[in-house]
matplotlib code that plots the C-alpha trace (Angstrom):
import matplotlib.pyplot as plt

x = [14.0, 10.3, 8.3, 5.3, 3.3, 3.5, 6.0, 4.9, 7.6, 6.0, 2.8, 1.4, -2.0, -0.6, 1.2, -1.7, -4.2, -2.0, -1.7, -5.5, -6.3, -3.8, -4.9, -8.6, -7.6, -6.1, -2.4, -0.1, 1.2, 3.9, 4.4, 7.9, 7.6, 10.7, 8.8, 5.7, 3.2, 1.2, 4.1, 3.4, -0.2, -0.5, 0.8, -1.5, -4.9, -6.6, -8.3, -9.2, -10.0, -13.1, -16.1, -18.2, -21.2, -19.9, -22.3, -20.9, -21.6, -25.1, -25.6, -24.7, -27.0, -24.0, -24.4, -21.3, -20.4, -17.3, -17.2, -17.5, -14.7, -12.6, -13.1, -11.8, -8.8, -7.8, -6.8, -4.9, -3.1, -2.3, -1.9, 0.7, -1.1, -3.1, -6.6, -7.9, -6.1, -7.6, -11.0, -10.7, -9.6, -12.8, -15.1, -13.8, -13.9, -17.3, -16.4, -13.1, -14.9, -17.1, -14.0, -12.4, -15.6, -15.7, -12.2, -12.7, -12.7, -15.5, -16.6, -19.4, -21.3, -21.1, -20.0, -17.7, -18.9, -16.1, -12.6, -10.1, -6.9, -8.4, -11.9, -13.0, -14.5, -18.0, -17.0, -15.8, -16.5, -15.0, -13.7, -10.1, -8.6, -9.3, -12.8, -14.3, -11.3, -10.6, -9.9, -10.8, -14.5, -14.8, -14.2, -16.4, -19.2, -17.6, -18.2, -16.6, -14.5, -12.2, -13.5, -11.9, -11.7, -14.0, -11.6, -10.9, -8.3, -5.3, -5.7, -7.7, -4.7, -3.5, -7.0, -7.5, -4.2, -4.9, -8.2, -6.9, -3.8, -6.0, -8.2, -5.1, -3.8, -7.2, -7.4, -4.0, -1.5, 1.8, 3.5, 7.1, 7.8, 11.2, 12.3, 14.4, 15.1, 18.8, 18.9, 17.2, 17.6, 18.4, 18.5, 19.3, 18.8, 15.2, 14.0, 12.8, 12.9, 14.7, 17.4, 16.4, 17.7, 15.1, 14.8, 13.0, 10.4, 10.6, 14.2, 13.2, 12.0, 11.0, 12.0, 8.4, 7.9, 11.2, 10.4, 6.9, 8.1, 11.1, 8.8, 6.5, 9.2, 10.9, 8.0, 7.6, 11.0, 13.7, 16.6, 14.8, 13.3, 16.8, 18.2, 15.3, 15.5, 19.3, 18.7, 16.1, 18.4, 21.3, 19.0, 17.7, 21.3, 22.3, 19.8, 19.2, 20.1, 20.0, 17.4, 16.0, 12.4, 11.4, 8.3, 7.0, 5.8, 7.1, 5.3, 7.3, 5.2, 7.9, 7.0, 8.9, 12.4, 11.9, 14.1, 17.0, 19.3, 21.4, 18.3, 16.7, 19.8, 19.9, 16.3, 14.5, 15.5, 13.3, 11.7, 14.9, 13.6, 10.6, 10.3, 10.2, 6.9, 6.6, 8.7, 12.3, 11.1, 10.6, 14.3, 14.0, 14.7, 11.8, 12.8, 16.4, 15.3, 13.2, 16.2, 18.3, 15.5, 15.7, 13.1, 13.5, 12.2, 10.4, 9.4, 11.8, 11.9, 8.2, 7.6, 4.7, 4.6, 1.8, 1.6, -2.1, -3.8, -7.0, -8.2, -9.4, -11.4, -11.2, -7.5, -8.5, -10.0, -6.5, -4.1, -0.7, 2.2, 5.8, 8.9, 8.4, 4.9, 3.3, 0.3, 1.0, -2.4, -5.9, -5.7, -8.5, -6.3, -5.4, -2.4, 0.0, -1.2, -0.7, 2.7, 3.8, 3.2, 5.0, 7.9, 8.4, 7.5, 8.2, 11.4, 9.5, 8.9, 5.6, 3.4, -0.3, -1.7, -4.8, -6.6, -8.2, -11.5, -10.1, -7.8, -10.6, -12.9, -10.1, -9.7, -13.4, -13.4, -10.7, -12.9, -15.3, -13.0, -9.8, -8.4, -6.0, -2.9, -4.1, -4.9, -1.3, -0.1, -2.7, -1.7, 1.8, 0.6, -1.7, 1.0, 4.6, 4.2, 3.2, 4.0, 1.6, 1.5, -1.1, -0.6, 0.3, 3.4, 4.7, 3.8, 5.7, 8.8, 8.6, 8.5, 11.0, 8.6, 8.4, 5.8, 4.3, 3.9, 2.3, -0.2, -0.8, -1.6, -4.0, -5.7, -6.2, -7.7, -10.0, -11.1, -12.1, -14.3, -15.8, -16.6, -18.1, -15.4, -14.2, -10.7, -8.1, -6.7, -10.2, -10.6, -14.1, -16.4, -17.1, -13.6, -13.3, -13.3, -11.5, -8.4, -9.0, -9.1, -5.9, -4.1, -2.8, -1.1, 1.5, 2.2, 5.4, 4.2, 7.6, 8.7, 11.1, 11.9, 10.8, 9.7, 6.9, 5.5, 6.7, 6.1, 6.0, 6.4, 7.1, 8.3, 5.8, 7.8, 8.7, 9.1, 7.4, 4.8, 2.5, -0.7, -2.9, -1.0, 1.4, 4.4, 7.7, 8.8, 12.3, 13.5, 12.5, 9.1, 9.6, 7.7, 9.6, 7.2, 7.9, 8.2, 5.4, 5.3, 2.5, 1.9, 4.6, 7.2, 5.6, 4.4, 0.7, -2.4, -0.8, 2.7, 2.0, 0.7, -1.1, -4.5, -5.5, -6.5, -5.2, -2.1, -4.1, -6.6, -3.9, -2.3, -5.5, -6.0, -2.4, -2.0, -5.1, -4.1, -0.7, -2.1, -4.8, -2.6, 0.2, -2.2, -4.0, -0.6, 0.5, -2.7, -2.3, 1.3, 0.2, -2.5, 0.0, 2.4, -0.3]
y = [29.0, 28.4, 29.9, 28.5, 29.1, 25.4, 22.7, 19.1, 16.4, 13.1, 12.2, 9.3, 9.8, 12.1, 14.3, 14.5, 15.1, 18.0, 19.4, 19.3, 20.9, 23.7, 24.4, 24.4, 27.2, 29.3, 28.5, 27.8, 24.3, 22.1, 18.4, 16.9, 13.3, 11.1, 8.5, 8.8, 9.2, 7.4, 6.2, 3.1, 4.2, 3.4, -0.2, -0.7, -2.4, 1.0, 0.4, 3.5, 2.8, 4.9, 4.7, 6.6, 6.3, 6.9, 7.2, 3.8, 2.1, 3.5, 2.2, -1.2, -0.9, -0.8, 1.2, 2.9, 6.1, 8.1, 7.1, 3.4, 3.8, 5.6, 2.9, 0.3, 2.3, 3.2, -0.4, -0.5, 2.8, 2.6, 6.4, 6.7, 9.9, 12.1, 11.0, 14.3, 13.6, 10.2, 11.5, 14.2, 11.5, 9.4, 12.4, 13.6, 10.1, 10.3, 13.6, 12.2, 9.7, 12.4, 14.5, 11.6, 11.0, 14.7, 14.4, 11.3, 8.3, 5.7, 3.2, 0.7, -0.7, -4.4, -6.1, -9.1, -11.1, -13.7, -13.0, -12.1, -10.2, -8.6, -9.1, -10.3, -8.0, -8.8, -6.9, -3.4, -2.9, -5.3, -6.0, -5.0, -5.2, -6.9, -5.7, -9.1, -10.6, -10.9, -8.7, -5.9, -6.9, -6.3, -2.6, -1.7, -3.1, -4.6, -2.7, -3.0, 0.0, -1.1, 1.1, -0.2, 1.9, 0.4, -1.4, -5.0, -7.1, -5.4, -2.3, -0.4, 1.5, 2.5, 3.6, 5.6, 7.5, 8.0, 9.6, 11.8, 12.9, 13.8, 15.9, 17.7, 18.5, 19.6, 22.0, 23.5, 21.6, 21.4, 17.9, 17.6, 13.9, 12.1, 14.9, 14.3, 16.7, 17.0, 19.6, 22.6, 26.2, 27.9, 31.6, 32.5, 28.9, 29.0, 26.7, 28.7, 26.0, 23.0, 22.1, 19.2, 17.0, 16.5, 15.5, 16.3, 13.5, 13.5, 12.2, 9.2, 6.7, 3.3, 4.6, 4.5, 0.9, -0.3, 1.6, 0.2, -3.4, -2.6, -1.3, -4.3, -6.9, -5.0, -6.2, -9.7, -10.7, -8.3, -9.5, -8.8, -5.6, -4.3, -5.1, -3.2, -0.3, 0.0, 0.3, 3.0, 4.8, 4.9, 6.4, 9.1, 10.0, 10.4, 13.2, 14.8, 18.4, 20.5, 23.2, 25.4, 25.6, 28.1, 28.0, 29.6, 26.3, 22.8, 19.5, 16.3, 13.3, 11.1, 7.8, 5.6, 4.0, 0.3, 0.5, 2.3, -0.6, 1.4, 2.7, -0.8, -2.4, 0.3, 0.0, -3.1, -5.5, -8.7, -7.7, -8.2, -11.0, -9.2, -8.4, -4.6, -3.3, 0.0, 1.7, 2.7, 6.1, 4.7, 5.2, 7.6, 10.7, 12.6, 11.7, 12.7, 16.0, 16.6, 16.0, 18.5, 21.0, 20.6, 18.0, 14.7, 11.2, 8.7, 5.1, 4.2, 0.7, 0.2, -2.0, -4.1, -7.3, -9.5, -13.2, -13.6, -16.9, -16.0, -16.4, -19.0, -18.6, -22.4, -22.0, -20.0, -23.1, -24.6, -23.5, -21.7, -23.0, -21.9, -24.0, -25.5, -26.5, -23.8, -21.9, -18.4, -16.8, -16.5, -17.2, -14.8, -11.8, -9.5, -10.8, -8.1, -8.4, -12.1, -11.7, -9.1, -11.6, -14.3, -12.0, -10.4, -13.4, -16.5, -15.8, -15.1, -18.8, -20.7, -23.3, -23.5, -26.9, -28.3, -31.6, -33.2, -31.5, -28.0, -28.7, -30.0, -27.0, -24.5, -25.9, -25.7, -22.0, -21.0, -20.0, -18.0, -16.2, -15.3, -12.8, -14.1, -13.1, -14.9, -18.0, -18.2, -18.3, -20.8, -23.0, -23.1, -23.9, -26.7, -28.3, -28.0, -25.4, -27.8, -30.9, -33.8, -36.8, -39.4, -38.7, -35.7, -37.5, -37.9, -34.3, -33.0, -34.9, -33.6, -29.9, -30.5, -29.5, -31.4, -34.2, -34.0, -30.3, -30.1, -32.8, -30.9, -27.7, -29.6, -31.4, -28.2, -26.6, -29.5, -29.9, -26.2, -26.6, -29.9, -29.1, -25.7, -23.6, -22.3, -21.9, -21.2, -18.5, -17.0, -17.3, -16.5, -19.6, -19.1, -20.3, -23.0, -26.6, -29.6, -30.9, -34.7, -36.4, -37.3, -36.8, -33.6, -30.7, -28.0, -24.7, -22.9, -19.3, -18.1, -14.6, -15.3, -13.3, -16.1, -14.9, -17.4, -16.9, -13.4, -11.7, -8.1, -5.2, -1.5, 1.1, 2.9, 5.6, 9.0, 12.7, 14.1, 16.7, 19.1, 17.1, 20.2, 21.5, 18.9, 21.2, 19.6, 19.7, 19.9, 17.5, 20.0, 20.6, 23.8, 24.4, 24.6, 27.0, 26.4, 22.6, 20.0, 16.2, 13.8, 10.1, 7.6, 10.3, 11.4, 9.8, 9.2, 7.2, 3.9, 4.3, 1.8, -1.0, -1.6, -2.7, -2.6, 0.9, 2.8, 4.1, 5.5, 7.0, 8.6, 9.9, 11.7, 13.0, 14.2, 15.5, 17.6, 18.9, 20.0, 21.5, 23.4, 24.9, 25.8, 28.0, 29.4, 30.3, 32.1, 34.1, 35.1, 36.2, 38.4, 40.0, 40.7, 42.2, 44.7]
z = [-15.7, -14.8, -12.0, -10.3, -7.1, -6.1, -7.0, -6.4, -6.4, -7.5, -9.4, -7.4, -5.8, -3.1, -5.6, -8.0, -5.2, -3.9, -7.4, -8.1, -4.7, -5.2, -8.7, -7.7, -5.2, -8.0, -7.8, -10.7, -10.2, -11.7, -11.0, -11.4, -12.2, -12.6, -14.8, -16.9, -14.1, -11.5, -9.4, -7.2, -7.1, -10.8, -10.1, -7.2, -7.1, -7.2, -3.8, -1.7, 2.0, 2.8, 5.1, 7.5, 5.1, 1.6, -1.2, -2.5, 0.9, 0.9, -2.7, -1.4, 1.7, 4.1, 7.3, 8.6, 10.5, 11.0, 14.7, 13.8, 11.2, 13.8, 16.4, 13.9, 12.6, 16.1, 16.5, 13.2, 13.6, 17.4, 17.7, 14.9, 14.3, 16.8, 17.5, 16.1, 12.8, 12.5, 13.4, 10.7, 8.2, 9.1, 9.1, 5.7, 4.2, 2.5, 1.1, -0.2, -2.3, -3.8, -4.5, -6.3, -8.3, -9.2, -10.5, -12.6, -10.4, -10.6, -7.9, -7.6, -4.6, -5.4, -2.1, -1.9, 1.1, 1.2, 2.5, -0.3, -0.9, -4.0, -5.4, -8.8, -11.4, -10.0, -6.8, -6.2, -2.5, -0.1, 3.5, 2.6, 6.2, 9.5, 9.9, 10.6, 12.4, 16.1, 18.1, 15.7, 15.4, 19.2, 18.7, 15.8, 13.6, 10.5, 7.3, 3.8, 3.1, 0.2, -2.7, -5.9, -9.1, -11.7, -14.2, -15.2, -13.4, -11.8, -14.1, -11.5, -10.1, -13.5, -14.5, -11.3, -11.8, -15.6, -14.8, -12.0, -14.0, -17.0, -14.7, -13.3, -16.8, -18.0, -15.1, -16.0, -13.9, -15.7, -15.5, -16.4, -17.0, -16.9, -14.6, -11.4, -8.6, -7.9, -5.2, -3.5, -4.6, -1.3, -0.5, 3.2, 4.0, 2.7, -0.1, -3.2, -5.8, -7.2, -9.7, -11.9, -14.7, -17.4, -21.1, -24.2, -24.5, -28.3, -28.1, -26.0, -28.6, -27.0, -23.6, -22.3, -23.3, -21.8, -18.6, -18.4, -18.4, -16.3, -13.5, -13.8, -13.6, -10.8, -8.6, -9.9, -11.4, -10.2, -12.2, -15.5, -14.2, -13.2, -16.7, -18.5, -16.1, -16.7, -20.4, -19.8, -17.3, -19.8, -22.5, -20.0, -18.9, -22.6, -23.2, -19.8, -19.1, -15.9, -15.4, -12.5, -11.4, -8.8, -6.5, -3.4, -1.9, -2.5, -1.7, -1.5, -2.6, -4.0, -2.3, 0.1, 0.0, -0.5, -3.7, -1.9, -1.0, 1.5, 3.4, 3.3, 4.8, 7.5, 8.6, 7.3, 10.1, 10.0, 6.8, 4.9, 2.6, 1.1, -2.6, -3.1, -4.2, -6.1, -8.7, -8.9, -7.8, -4.3, -3.7, -0.7, -2.8, -1.2, 2.3, 1.7, 0.2, 3.3, 5.5, 3.5, 4.0, 7.8, 8.4, 10.2, 9.7, 12.0, 11.9, 9.1, 10.5, 9.9, 6.8, 5.6, 3.6, 2.2, 2.3, 1.4, 2.0, 0.2, -2.4, -2.2, 1.0, 1.7, 2.5, 5.5, 7.0, 7.6, 10.2, 10.0, 12.1, 12.5, 12.0, 15.5, 14.7, 16.9, 15.8, 14.3, 14.6, 13.2, 9.4, 8.7, 9.7, 6.9, 5.0, 6.2, 9.8, 9.8, 8.0, 10.5, 13.3, 11.4, 10.6, 14.0, 16.3, 14.3, 12.4, 9.1, 8.6, 8.4, 6.8, 6.0, 6.9, 5.1, 4.8, 1.7, 2.1, 2.3, -0.7, -2.8, -1.8, -2.6, -6.1, -6.7, -5.7, -8.1, -11.1, -9.0, -6.6, -8.5, -10.9, -13.6, -11.6, -8.6, -10.6, -11.9, -8.3, -7.3, -10.2, -8.8, -5.3, -6.6, -8.7, -7.4, -4.6, -1.8, 0.1, 0.5, 2.8, 3.9, 7.6, 9.7, 10.9, 7.4, 6.5, 9.5, 8.5, 4.9, 6.0, 8.9, 11.6, 15.0, 14.6, 18.1, 18.1, 14.7, 15.8, 19.1, 17.2, 14.9, 17.8, 19.8, 16.7, 16.0, 19.7, 19.9, 16.9, 17.8, 21.5, 20.7, 22.5, 19.1, 17.6, 20.3, 17.9, 17.7, 14.0, 12.9, 12.9, 9.2, 8.4, 11.0, 9.9, 11.5, 9.9, 9.9, 6.5, 4.7, 2.5, 4.2, 2.5, 3.5, 1.7, 2.7, 3.5, 4.7, 3.7, 0.9, -2.3, -4.6, -8.1, -8.6, -5.0, -3.9, -0.6, -1.7, 0.7, 1.1, 3.6, 5.9, 7.7, 6.4, 7.2, 10.3, 9.4, 11.1, 11.1, 10.6, 7.6, 6.2, 6.6, 7.5, 11.1, 12.5, 15.2, 17.8, 16.4, 14.5, 11.2, 7.9, 6.2, 2.5, 2.4, 2.8, 2.6, 1.8, 1.0, 1.6, 1.9, 5.2, 8.5, 8.0, 8.8, 7.6, 9.1, 11.9, 9.7, 6.4, 5.1, 1.5, 0.3, 3.3, 1.5, -1.4, 1.0, 3.1, -0.1, -1.0, 2.5, 3.1, -0.5, -0.4, 3.1, 1.8, -1.4, 0.4, 3.1, 0.7, -1.3, 1.8, 3.3, 0.1, 0.1, 3.7, 3.1, 0.3, 2.4, 5.2, 2.7, 1.7]

ax = plt.figure().add_subplot(projection="3d")
ax.plot(x, y, z, "-o")
ax.set_aspect("equal")
plt.show()
């Protein structure tokens, strides 16, 4: 049996941030990781949403303030957390970037000016949300806040977590990999540790490679991912043993529940056709442990999904319509925001309508505006992933949309641009162009779990915590003193909706909050004992 001051369950960015913070304050810390480390954070794009005047923003000549950031995020979060919590998040944001840099992260102030879901390797600071879109731009001055870890392609998330994990271990944090929490150790109904199943890593030849590809394919081709993960699971079961680890404080940072089929079926509602994004560790284990400790969950029906239409930015010049030919909304909205509207108001079905000029322009932008993984998807869309017709009437029939309503939506869009009134959906003028020259094109942007054109998504709700400390709360608002939750296991900044980088930023914020309070609480208890 091992003993530590602080036990952290999960080694994504929330768990590693909690561990580093607690270790810096003098605690002995162990991280229990069911895989090899990094969690969903390691598979992410490595974007941290930060503003208020970070050193990276200043390097790029960007003016921003905590108040301006708060005004914008207030519209995104819609009071999912208290105003004082959101203000603290914004005020601490510049310092958060410096903390990440001190612990190994690296950012760069090269701004991407055009709208994109993920920037090229020429750009590491970008408008990663709805900053420039209506109505958000009415509440705050737009500023780029997506800080991407310096690394090529989609390796930024892996690189960020590799660096932070290395820092944690260098500082003395113990990490037990391939270790799963089975249950609490309870004494007088108080949590004092966990029972785990773990393995000797030296016995696990080839397991790491199998698991690596299993996790990747789970996001992009689930059938193959499931097969590989089953092989890895059987190998782990063969060599695993049960052990006990005791700790004075426990921090749950085990991710969400998008890979828990039972919980998904129970809560997912209109998001049922998304492709799960994350790792197998996002199976609700952390949330269920929190419930067993006396906590309670909230907003479990809140999900997010991405159907990005950029890159390339020329695609944003078209219009999106539902299966009845009615306009969905401004195409320059962040991909998850537009998708949420399509999912909840338009039966999760839609089409992007473009004319010849937009199509040609989009093709010309591919080399300059895309990463390799984005190019693969665009190659599909430009070859077999679209419908084409010489007239709008023919196009409407091909996609089974009412002809007159599609034409009406196009005419209203064109008239607003040509008469100077602007787009009726209030898309920013930079992406407004009349749809008038055939042939015309339609891309099916419906939310479907299609391997070649997936609509990935994840869960946003979690355990309710004290927003000052990160400690679990019971349903009647009482504090559970020994147990904390952070990241996607807890209700946090991004539990209402999602913009790129907000989950990682909330993970750092909530993880450090929990790690700090856990140690300060232990020190206070020891003083009181004296």
